[in-house]
PDBQT receptor file of N, H, CA, C and O in Angstrom, charges set to zero:
ATOM      1  N   MET A   1      99.076 137.811 121.928  1.00  0.00    +0.000 N 
ATOM      2  CA  MET A   1      99.873 136.512 121.373  1.00  0.00    +0.000 C 
ATOM      3  C   MET A   1     100.011 135.764 122.804  1.00  0.00    +0.000 C 
ATOM      4  O   MET A   1     101.088 135.278 123.148  1.00  0.00    +0.000 OA
ATOM      5  N   LEU A   2      98.457 135.681 123.891  1.00  0.00    +0.000 N 
ATOM      6  H   LEU A   2      97.582 136.075 123.611  1.00  0.00    +0.000 HD
ATOM      7  CA  LEU A   2      98.722 134.729 124.643  1.00  0.00    +0.000 C 
ATOM      8  C   LEU A   2      97.336 133.101 124.928  1.00  0.00    +0.000 C 
ATOM      9  O   LEU A   2      96.133 132.929 124.729  1.00  0.00    +0.000 OA
ATOM     10  N   ILE A   3      97.936 132.679 125.211  1.00  0.00    +0.000 N 
ATOM     11  H   ILE A   3      98.912 132.818 125.373  1.00  0.00    +0.000 HD
ATOM     12  CA  ILE A   3      97.548 131.514 125.336  1.00  0.00    +0.000 C 
ATOM     13  C   ILE A   3      96.781 131.289 126.438  1.00  0.00    +0.000 C 
ATOM     14  O   ILE A   3      97.520 131.355 127.420  1.00  0.00    +0.000 OA
ATOM     15  N   HIS A   4      95.080 130.935 126.914  1.00  0.00    +0.000 N 
ATOM     16  H   HIS A   4      94.479 130.881 126.117  1.00  0.00    +0.000 HD
ATOM     17  CA  HIS A   4      94.599 131.079 127.957  1.00  0.00    +0.000 C 
ATOM     18  C   HIS A   4      94.489 129.636 128.247  1.00  0.00    +0.000 C 
ATOM     19  O   HIS A   4      93.752 129.006 127.488  1.00  0.00    +0.000 OA
ATOM     20  N   ILE A   5      95.165 128.893 129.338  1.00  0.00    +0.000 N 
ATOM     21  H   ILE A   5      95.763 129.405 129.954  1.00  0.00    +0.000 HD
ATOM     22  CA  ILE A   5      94.697 127.665 129.748  1.00  0.00    +0.000 C 
ATOM     23  C   ILE A   5      93.675 127.500 130.900  1.00  0.00    +0.000 C 
ATOM     24  O   ILE A   5      93.818 127.940 132.041  1.00  0.00    +0.000 OA
ATOM     25  N   GLU A   6      92.321 126.597 130.285  1.00  0.00    +0.000 N 
ATOM     26  H   GLU A   6      92.205 126.240 129.358  1.00  0.00    +0.000 HD
ATOM     27  CA  GLU A   6      91.429 126.382 131.718  1.00  0.00    +0.000 C 
ATOM     28  C   GLU A   6      91.799 125.451 132.677  1.00  0.00    +0.000 C 
ATOM     29  O   GLU A   6      91.843 124.272 132.327  1.00  0.00    +0.000 OA
ATOM     30  N   VAL A   7      92.088 125.767 133.877  1.00  0.00    +0.000 N 
ATOM     31  H   VAL A   7      92.053 126.726 134.162  1.00  0.00    +0.000 HD
ATOM     32  CA  VAL A   7      91.935 124.737 134.990  1.00  0.00    +0.000 C 
ATOM     33  C   VAL A   7      93.326 123.635 134.948  1.00  0.00    +0.000 C 
ATOM     34  O   VAL A   7      93.491 122.415 134.941  1.00  0.00    +0.000 OA
ATOM     35  N   ALA A   8      94.020 124.631 134.930  1.00  0.00    +0.000 N 
ATOM     36  H   ALA A   8      93.886 125.622 134.935  1.00  0.00    +0.000 HD
ATOM     37  CA  ALA A   8      95.697 124.016 134.654  1.00  0.00    +0.000 C 
ATOM     38  C   ALA A   8      95.835 123.345 136.274  1.00  0.00    +0.000 C 
ATOM     39  O   ALA A   8      94.973 123.296 137.152  1.00  0.00    +0.000 OA
ATOM     40  N   ASN A   9      97.324 122.838 136.293  1.00  0.00    +0.000 N 
ATOM     41  H   ASN A   9      98.024 122.878 135.580  1.00  0.00    +0.000 HD
ATOM     42  CA  ASN A   9      97.591 122.391 137.447  1.00  0.00    +0.000 C 
ATOM     43  C   ASN A   9      97.087 122.816 138.827  1.00  0.00    +0.000 C 
ATOM     44  O   ASN A   9      96.877 124.022 138.694  1.00  0.00    +0.000 OA
ATOM     45  N   GLY A  10      96.835 122.530 139.860  1.00  0.00    +0.000 N 
ATOM     46  H   GLY A  10      97.005 121.551 139.968  1.00  0.00    +0.000 HD
ATOM     47  CA  GLY A  10      96.140 123.431 141.143  1.00  0.00    +0.000 C 
ATOM     48  C   GLY A  10      95.267 123.807 140.484  1.00  0.00    +0.000 C 
ATOM     49  O   GLY A  10      94.921 124.900 140.933  1.00  0.00    +0.000 OA
ATOM     50  N   LYS A  11      94.628 123.509 139.572  1.00  0.00    +0.000 N 
ATOM     51  H   LYS A  11      94.909 122.622 139.207  1.00  0.00    +0.000 HD
ATOM     52  CA  LYS A  11      92.508 123.835 139.201  1.00  0.00    +0.000 C 
ATOM     53  C   LYS A  11      92.496 125.715 138.794  1.00  0.00    +0.000 C 
ATOM     54  O   LYS A  11      91.525 126.458 138.656  1.00  0.00    +0.000 OA
ATOM     55  N   LYS A  12      93.820 125.987 138.705  1.00  0.00    +0.000 N 
ATOM     56  H   LYS A  12      94.609 125.383 138.818  1.00  0.00    +0.000 HD
ATOM     57  CA  LYS A  12      93.629 127.524 138.384  1.00  0.00    +0.000 C 
ATOM     58  C   LYS A  12      93.596 127.854 136.578  1.00  0.00    +0.000 C 
ATOM     59  O   LYS A  12      93.608 126.950 135.742  1.00  0.00    +0.000 OA
ATOM     60  N   ASP A  13      93.565 128.906 136.342  1.00  0.00    +0.000 N 
ATOM     61  H   ASP A  13      93.555 129.640 137.021  1.00  0.00    +0.000 HD
ATOM     62  CA  ASP A  13      93.449 129.380 135.175  1.00  0.00    +0.000 C 
ATOM     63  C   ASP A  13      94.684 129.964 135.074  1.00  0.00    +0.000 C 
ATOM     64  O   ASP A  13      95.335 130.377 136.034  1.00  0.00    +0.000 OA
ATOM     65  N   ARG A  14      95.051 130.007 133.798  1.00  0.00    +0.000 N 
ATOM     66  H   ARG A  14      94.523 129.672 133.019  1.00  0.00    +0.000 HD
ATOM     67  CA  ARG A  14      96.614 130.224 133.588  1.00  0.00    +0.000 C 
ATOM     68  C   ARG A  14      96.671 131.309 132.154  1.00  0.00    +0.000 C 
ATOM     69  O   ARG A  14      95.707 131.470 131.405  1.00  0.00    +0.000 OA
ATOM     70  N   TYR A  15      97.553 131.751 132.045  1.00  0.00    +0.000 N 
ATOM     71  H   TYR A  15      98.335 131.620 132.653  1.00  0.00    +0.000 HD
ATOM     72  CA  TYR A  15      97.780 132.572 131.173  1.00  0.00    +0.000 C 
ATOM     73  C   TYR A  15      99.308 131.981 130.357  1.00  0.00    +0.000 C 
ATOM     74  O   TYR A  15     100.098 131.951 131.300  1.00  0.00    +0.000 OA
ATOM     75  N   THR A  16      99.995 131.562 129.233  1.00  0.00    +0.000 N 
ATOM     76  H   THR A  16      99.354 131.587 128.467  1.00  0.00    +0.000 HD
ATOM     77  CA  THR A  16     101.388 131.717 128.832  1.00  0.00    +0.000 C 
ATOM     78  C   THR A  16     101.669 132.309 127.485  1.00  0.00    +0.000 C 
ATOM     79  O   THR A  16     100.660 132.752 126.936  1.00  0.00    +0.000 OA
ATOM     80  N   ILE A  17     102.492 132.395 126.993  1.00  0.00    +0.000 N 
ATOM     81  H   ILE A  17     103.311 132.035 127.439  1.00  0.00    +0.000 HD
ATOM     82  CA  ILE A  17     103.394 133.121 125.840  1.00  0.00    +0.000 C 
ATOM     83  C   ILE A  17     103.063 132.743 124.307  1.00  0.00    +0.000 C 
ATOM     84  O   ILE A  17     103.526 131.604 124.239  1.00  0.00    +0.000 OA
ATOM     85  N   LEU A  18     102.713 132.941 123.476  1.00  0.00    +0.000 N 
ATOM     86  H   LEU A  18     102.338 133.866 123.531  1.00  0.00    +0.000 HD
ATOM     87  CA  LEU A  18     102.304 132.151 122.024  1.00  0.00    +0.000 C 
ATOM     88  C   LEU A  18     102.972 132.889 121.605  1.00  0.00    +0.000 C 
ATOM     89  O   LEU A  18     102.756 134.101 121.581  1.00  0.00    +0.000 OA
ATOM     90  N   SER A  19     104.454 132.020 120.949  1.00  0.00    +0.000 N 
ATOM     91  H   SER A  19     104.629 131.036 120.968  1.00  0.00    +0.000 HD
ATOM     92  CA  SER A  19     105.649 132.688 120.348  1.00  0.00    +0.000 C 
ATOM     93  C   SER A  19     104.730 131.923 118.302  1.00  0.00    +0.000 C 
ATOM     94  O   SER A  19     104.027 131.002 117.887  1.00  0.00    +0.000 OA
ATOM     95  N   TYR A  20     105.511 133.238 117.758  1.00  0.00    +0.000 N 
ATOM     96  H   TYR A  20     106.082 133.987 118.094  1.00  0.00    +0.000 HD
ATOM     97  CA  TYR A  20     105.001 133.196 115.969  1.00  0.00    +0.000 C 
ATOM     98  C   TYR A  20     104.922 131.615 115.432  1.00  0.00    +0.000 C 
ATOM     99  O   TYR A  20     104.089 131.006 114.761  1.00  0.00    +0.000 OA
ATOM    100  N   THR A  21     106.478 131.163 116.192  1.00  0.00    +0.000 N 
ATOM    101  H   THR A  21     107.154 131.657 116.738  1.00  0.00    +0.000 HD
ATOM    102  CA  THR A  21     106.500 129.876 115.542  1.00  0.00    +0.000 C 
ATOM    103  C   THR A  21     104.962 128.761 115.704  1.00  0.00    +0.000 C 
ATOM    104  O   THR A  21     104.133 128.258 114.945  1.00  0.00    +0.000 OA
ATOM    105  N   LEU A  22     105.193 128.790 116.865  1.00  0.00    +0.000 N 
ATOM    106  H   LEU A  22     105.866 129.199 117.481  1.00  0.00    +0.000 HD
ATOM    107  CA  LEU A  22     103.982 127.842 117.363  1.00  0.00    +0.000 C 
ATOM    108  C   LEU A  22     102.801 128.168 116.679  1.00  0.00    +0.000 C 
ATOM    109  O   LEU A  22     101.995 127.275 116.418  1.00  0.00    +0.000 OA
ATOM    110  N   LEU A  23     102.585 129.383 116.342  1.00  0.00    +0.000 N 
ATOM    111  H   LEU A  23     103.240 130.108 116.554  1.00  0.00    +0.000 HD
ATOM    112  CA  LEU A  23     101.174 129.677 116.245  1.00  0.00    +0.000 C 
ATOM    113  C   LEU A  23     101.490 129.418 114.190  1.00  0.00    +0.000 C 
ATOM    114  O   LEU A  23     100.590 129.548 113.360  1.00  0.00    +0.000 OA
ATOM    115  N   GLU A  24     102.169 129.250 114.034  1.00  0.00    +0.000 N 
ATOM    116  H   GLU A  24     102.900 129.145 114.709  1.00  0.00    +0.000 HD
ATOM    117  CA  GLU A  24     102.221 129.207 112.862  1.00  0.00    +0.000 C 
ATOM    118  C   GLU A  24     101.877 127.705 112.479  1.00  0.00    +0.000 C 
ATOM    119  O   GLU A  24     101.081 127.273 111.646  1.00  0.00    +0.000 OA
ATOM    120  N   ASP A  25     102.615 127.136 113.234  1.00  0.00    +0.000 N 
ATOM    121  H   ASP A  25     103.261 127.487 113.911  1.00  0.00    +0.000 HD
ATOM    122  CA  ASP A  25     102.527 124.922 113.748  1.00  0.00    +0.000 C 
ATOM    123  C   ASP A  25     100.844 124.783 114.118  1.00  0.00    +0.000 C 
ATOM    124  O   ASP A  25     100.088 123.910 113.692  1.00  0.00    +0.000 OA
ATOM    125  N   LEU A  26     100.555 125.742 114.900  1.00  0.00    +0.000 N 
ATOM    126  H   LEU A  26     101.169 126.451 115.246  1.00  0.00    +0.000 HD
ATOM    127  CA  LEU A  26      99.244 125.751 114.619  1.00  0.00    +0.000 C 
ATOM    128  C   LEU A  26      97.992 126.049 113.867  1.00  0.00    +0.000 C 
ATOM    129  O   LEU A  26      96.783 125.822 113.911  1.00  0.00    +0.000 OA
ATOM    130  N   ARG A  27      98.510 126.410 113.456  1.00  0.00    +0.000 N 
ATOM    131  H   ARG A  27      99.492 126.595 113.421  1.00  0.00    +0.000 HD
ATOM    132  CA  ARG A  27      97.512 127.231 112.084  1.00  0.00    +0.000 C 
ATOM    133  C   ARG A  27      97.837 125.889 110.654  1.00  0.00    +0.000 C 
ATOM    134  O   ARG A  27      96.750 125.551 110.185  1.00  0.00    +0.000 OA
ATOM    135  N   ASP A  28      98.673 125.376 110.174  1.00  0.00    +0.000 N 
ATOM    136  H   ASP A  28      99.556 125.651 110.555  1.00  0.00    +0.000 HD
ATOM    137  CA  ASP A  28      99.043 124.164 110.107  1.00  0.00    +0.000 C 
ATOM    138  C   ASP A  28      98.616 123.052 110.435  1.00  0.00    +0.000 C 
ATOM    139  O   ASP A  28      98.363 122.295 109.498  1.00  0.00    +0.000 OA
ATOM    140  N   TYR A  29      98.409 122.608 111.655  1.00  0.00    +0.000 N 
ATOM    141  H   TYR A  29      98.615 123.222 112.416  1.00  0.00    +0.000 HD
ATOM    142  CA  TYR A  29      97.700 121.181 112.233  1.00  0.00    +0.000 C 
ATOM    143  C   TYR A  29      95.968 121.533 112.095  1.00  0.00    +0.000 C 
ATOM    144  O   TYR A  29      95.146 120.635 111.913  1.00  0.00    +0.000 OA
ATOM    145  N   TYR A  30      95.647 122.791 112.199  1.00  0.00    +0.000 N 
ATOM    146  H   TYR A  30      96.314 123.521 112.346  1.00  0.00    +0.000 HD
ATOM    147  CA  TYR A  30      94.393 123.036 112.135  1.00  0.00    +0.000 C 
ATOM    148  C   TYR A  30      93.328 122.971 110.698  1.00  0.00    +0.000 C 
ATOM    149  O   TYR A  30      92.142 122.659 110.592  1.00  0.00    +0.000 OA
ATOM    150  N   LYS A  31      94.318 123.403 109.725  1.00  0.00    +0.000 N 
ATOM    151  H   LYS A  31      95.282 123.656 109.811  1.00  0.00    +0.000 HD
ATOM    152  CA  LYS A  31      94.292 123.190 108.171  1.00  0.00    +0.000 C 
ATOM    153  C   LYS A  31      94.050 121.714 107.870  1.00  0.00    +0.000 C 
ATOM    154  O   LYS A  31      93.057 121.396 107.215  1.00  0.00    +0.000 OA
ATOM    155  N   GLN A  32      95.047 120.653 108.386  1.00  0.00    +0.000 N 
ATOM    156  H   GLN A  32      95.853 120.912 108.918  1.00  0.00    +0.000 HD
ATOM    157  CA  GLN A  32      94.899 119.645 107.687  1.00  0.00    +0.000 C 
ATOM    158  C   GLN A  32      93.957 118.966 108.740  1.00  0.00    +0.000 C 
ATOM    159  O   GLN A  32      93.031 118.439 108.124  1.00  0.00    +0.000 OA
ATOM    160  N   TRP A  33      93.838 118.776 110.092  1.00  0.00    +0.000 N 
ATOM    161  H   TRP A  33      94.591 119.204 110.593  1.00  0.00    +0.000 HD
ATOM    162  CA  TRP A  33      93.287 117.911 111.044  1.00  0.00    +0.000 C 
ATOM    163  C   TRP A  33      91.872 118.528 111.410  1.00  0.00    +0.000 C 
ATOM    164  O   TRP A  33      91.089 117.844 112.069  1.00  0.00    +0.000 OA
ATOM    165  N   LYS A  34      91.530 119.798 111.002  1.00  0.00    +0.000 N 
ATOM    166  H   LYS A  34      92.167 120.354 110.467  1.00  0.00    +0.000 HD
ATOM    167  CA  LYS A  34      90.568 120.638 111.584  1.00  0.00    +0.000 C 
ATOM    168  C   LYS A  34      89.544 120.118 112.940  1.00  0.00    +0.000 C 
ATOM    169  O   LYS A  34      88.390 119.691 112.944  1.00  0.00    +0.000 OA
ATOM    170  N   PRO A  35      90.635 120.393 114.177  1.00  0.00    +0.000 N 
ATOM    171  CA  PRO A  35      89.213 119.707 115.011  1.00  0.00    +0.000 C 
ATOM    172  C   PRO A  35      88.628 120.317 115.289  1.00  0.00    +0.000 C 
ATOM    173  O   PRO A  35      88.852 121.475 114.938  1.00  0.00    +0.000 OA
ATOM    174  N   GLU A  36      87.340 120.024 116.190  1.00  0.00    +0.000 N 
ATOM    175  H   GLU A  36      87.158 119.083 116.475  1.00  0.00    +0.000 HD
ATOM    176  CA  GLU A  36      86.319 120.809 116.211  1.00  0.00    +0.000 C 
ATOM    177  C   GLU A  36      85.806 121.209 117.916  1.00  0.00    +0.000 C 
ATOM    178  O   GLU A  36      85.103 122.192 118.152  1.00  0.00    +0.000 OA
ATOM    179  N   LYS A  37      86.266 120.325 118.918  1.00  0.00    +0.000 N 
ATOM    180  H   LYS A  37      86.837 119.527 118.726  1.00  0.00    +0.000 HD
ATOM    181  CA  LYS A  37      86.107 121.307 120.002  1.00  0.00    +0.000 C 
ATOM    182  C   LYS A  37      87.665 121.651 120.807  1.00  0.00    +0.000 C 
ATOM    183  O   LYS A  37      87.874 122.734 121.354  1.00  0.00    +0.000 OA
ATOM    184  N   TYR A  38      88.644 120.569 120.763  1.00  0.00    +0.000 N 
ATOM    185  H   TYR A  38      88.474 119.689 120.319  1.00  0.00    +0.000 HD
ATOM    186  CA  TYR A  38      89.529 121.165 121.633  1.00  0.00    +0.000 C 
ATOM    187  C   TYR A  38      91.052 121.159 120.293  1.00  0.00    +0.000 C 
ATOM    188  O   TYR A  38      90.938 120.590 119.208  1.00  0.00    +0.000 OA
ATOM    189  N   ILE A  39      91.970 121.692 120.604  1.00  0.00    +0.000 N 
ATOM    190  H   ILE A  39      92.063 122.154 121.486  1.00  0.00    +0.000 HD
ATOM    191  CA  ILE A  39      92.645 121.898 119.948  1.00  0.00    +0.000 C 
ATOM    192  C   ILE A  39      93.503 120.924 119.204  1.00  0.00    +0.000 C 
ATOM    193  O   ILE A  39      93.866 120.971 118.028  1.00  0.00    +0.000 OA
ATOM    194  N   ILE A  40      93.807 119.838 120.327  1.00  0.00    +0.000 N 
ATOM    195  H   ILE A  40      93.512 119.800 121.282  1.00  0.00    +0.000 HD
ATOM    196  CA  ILE A  40      94.178 118.626 120.050  1.00  0.00    +0.000 C 
ATOM    197  C   ILE A  40      93.784 117.408 120.268  1.00  0.00    +0.000 C 
ATOM    198  O   ILE A  40      94.221 116.870 121.286  1.00  0.00    +0.000 OA
ATOM    199  N   GLU A  41      93.025 116.778 119.547  1.00  0.00    +0.000 N 
ATOM    200  H   GLU A  41      92.670 117.215 118.720  1.00  0.00    +0.000 HD
ATOM    201  CA  GLU A  41      91.674 115.950 119.488  1.00  0.00    +0.000 C 
ATOM    202  C   GLU A  41      92.415 114.264 119.496  1.00  0.00    +0.000 C 
ATOM    203  O   GLU A  41      93.092 113.784 118.587  1.00  0.00    +0.000 OA
ATOM    204  N   GLY A  42      92.084 113.680 120.647  1.00  0.00    +0.000 N 
ATOM    205  H   GLY A  42      91.533 114.071 121.385  1.00  0.00    +0.000 HD
ATOM    206  CA  GLY A  42      91.851 111.992 120.185  1.00  0.00    +0.000 C 
ATOM    207  C   GLY A  42      91.200 111.588 119.417  1.00  0.00    +0.000 C 
ATOM    208  O   GLY A  42      90.594 112.373 118.688  1.00  0.00    +0.000 OA
ATOM    209  N   LEU A  43      91.091 110.524 119.300  1.00  0.00    +0.000 N 
ATOM    210  H   LEU A  43      91.584 109.887 119.893  1.00  0.00    +0.000 HD
ATOM    211  CA  LEU A  43      89.942 109.130 119.131  1.00  0.00    +0.000 C 
ATOM    212  C   LEU A  43      88.801 109.839 119.268  1.00  0.00    +0.000 C 
ATOM    213  O   LEU A  43      88.522 110.411 120.321  1.00  0.00    +0.000 OA
ATOM    214  N   TYR A  44      87.869 109.867 117.963  1.00  0.00    +0.000 N 
ATOM    215  H   TYR A  44      88.097 109.403 117.107  1.00  0.00    +0.000 HD
ATOM    216  CA  TYR A  44      85.764 110.275 118.051  1.00  0.00    +0.000 C 
ATOM    217  C   TYR A  44      86.381 111.537 118.617  1.00  0.00    +0.000 C 
ATOM    218  O   TYR A  44      86.111 111.634 119.814  1.00  0.00    +0.000 OA
ATOM    219  N   GLY A  45      87.140 112.566 118.145  1.00  0.00    +0.000 N 
ATOM    220  H   GLY A  45      87.359 112.487 117.173  1.00  0.00    +0.000 HD
ATOM    221  CA  GLY A  45      87.032 113.925 119.156  1.00  0.00    +0.000 C 
ATOM    222  C   GLY A  45      86.982 113.857 120.657  1.00  0.00    +0.000 C 
ATOM    223  O   GLY A  45      86.422 114.740 121.306  1.00  0.00    +0.000 OA
ATOM    224  N   LYS A  46      87.545 112.846 121.201  1.00  0.00    +0.000 N 
ATOM    225  H   LYS A  46      88.000 112.128 120.674  1.00  0.00    +0.000 HD
ATOM    226  CA  LYS A  46      87.953 113.348 122.620  1.00  0.00    +0.000 C 
ATOM    227  C   LYS A  46      89.035 114.086 123.169  1.00  0.00    +0.000 C 
ATOM    228  O   LYS A  46      90.017 113.985 122.433  1.00  0.00    +0.000 OA
ATOM    229  N   GLN A  47      89.300 114.971 124.430  1.00  0.00    +0.000 N 
ATOM    230  H   GLN A  47      88.502 115.053 125.028  1.00  0.00    +0.000 HD
ATOM    231  CA  GLN A  47      90.190 115.406 124.739  1.00  0.00    +0.000 C 
ATOM    232  C   GLN A  47      91.589 114.368 124.753  1.00  0.00    +0.000 C 
ATOM    233  O   GLN A  47      91.441 113.156 124.906  1.00  0.00    +0.000 OA
ATOM    234  N   TYR A  48      92.784 114.909 124.597  1.00  0.00    +0.000 N 
ATOM    235  H   TYR A  48      92.905 115.894 124.472  1.00  0.00    +0.000 HD
ATOM    236  CA  TYR A  48      94.048 114.035 124.758  1.00  0.00    +0.000 C 
ATOM    237  C   TYR A  48      94.164 114.690 126.429  1.00  0.00    +0.000 C 
ATOM    238  O   TYR A  48      93.542 115.493 127.126  1.00  0.00    +0.000 OA
ATOM    239  N   SER A  49      95.262 113.873 126.540  1.00  0.00    +0.000 N 
ATOM    240  H   SER A  49      95.768 113.221 125.975  1.00  0.00    +0.000 HD
ATOM    241  CA  SER A  49      95.414 113.974 128.242  1.00  0.00    +0.000 C 
ATOM    242  C   SER A  49      96.916 115.078 127.803  1.00  0.00    +0.000 C 
ATOM    243  O   SER A  49      97.384 115.212 126.672  1.00  0.00    +0.000 OA
ATOM    244  N   GLY A  50      97.437 115.778 129.152  1.00  0.00    +0.000 N 
ATOM    245  H   GLY A  50      97.057 115.669 130.070  1.00  0.00    +0.000 HD
ATOM    246  CA  GLY A  50      98.101 116.402 129.363  1.00  0.00    +0.000 C 
ATOM    247  C   GLY A  50      99.945 115.366 128.779  1.00  0.00    +0.000 C 
ATOM    248  O   GLY A  50     100.881 115.780 128.094  1.00  0.00    +0.000 OA
ATOM    249  N   GLN A  51      99.749 114.126 129.402  1.00  0.00    +0.000 N 
ATOM    250  H   GLN A  51      98.989 113.790 129.958  1.00  0.00    +0.000 HD
ATOM    251  CA  GLN A  51     100.700 113.238 129.131  1.00  0.00    +0.000 C 
ATOM    252  C   GLN A  51     101.258 113.194 128.104  1.00  0.00    +0.000 C 
ATOM    253  O   GLN A  51     102.386 113.528 127.742  1.00  0.00    +0.000 OA
ATOM    254  N   SER A  52      99.744 112.414 127.242  1.00  0.00    +0.000 N 
ATOM    255  H   SER A  52      98.828 112.142 127.537  1.00  0.00    +0.000 HD
ATOM    256  CA  SER A  52      99.574 112.126 125.491  1.00  0.00    +0.000 C 
ATOM    257  C   SER A  52     100.438 113.593 124.550  1.00  0.00    +0.000 C 
ATOM    258  O   SER A  52     101.377 113.179 123.869  1.00  0.00    +0.000 OA
ATOM    259  N   VAL A  53     100.275 114.730 124.486  1.00  0.00    +0.000 N 
ATOM    260  H   VAL A  53      99.513 115.066 125.039  1.00  0.00    +0.000 HD
ATOM    261  CA  VAL A  53     100.546 115.016 124.179  1.00  0.00    +0.000 C 
ATOM    262  C   VAL A  53     102.204 115.846 124.538  1.00  0.00    +0.000 C 
ATOM    263  O   VAL A  53     102.760 116.590 123.731  1.00  0.00    +0.000 OA
ATOM    264  N   GLY A  54     102.666 115.547 125.690  1.00  0.00    +0.000 N 
ATOM    265  H   GLY A  54     102.214 114.942 126.346  1.00  0.00    +0.000 HD
ATOM    266  CA  GLY A  54     103.924 116.201 125.913  1.00  0.00    +0.000 C 
ATOM    267  C   GLY A  54     104.898 115.524 125.656  1.00  0.00    +0.000 C 
ATOM    268  O   GLY A  54     106.029 115.985 125.810  1.00  0.00    +0.000 OA
TER     269      GLY A  54
């Protein structure tokens, strides 16, 4: 139940805890939107910035 974040702030990889509530939300999101490369994609399958997601 960990999330691996590659190249986070300070250009370091990090791990954070994944809650069961967020896991269920991510499953629902994935079923509905079917992202191809990133969990949350912008227009044309491009990566969303951290500011846009937050």
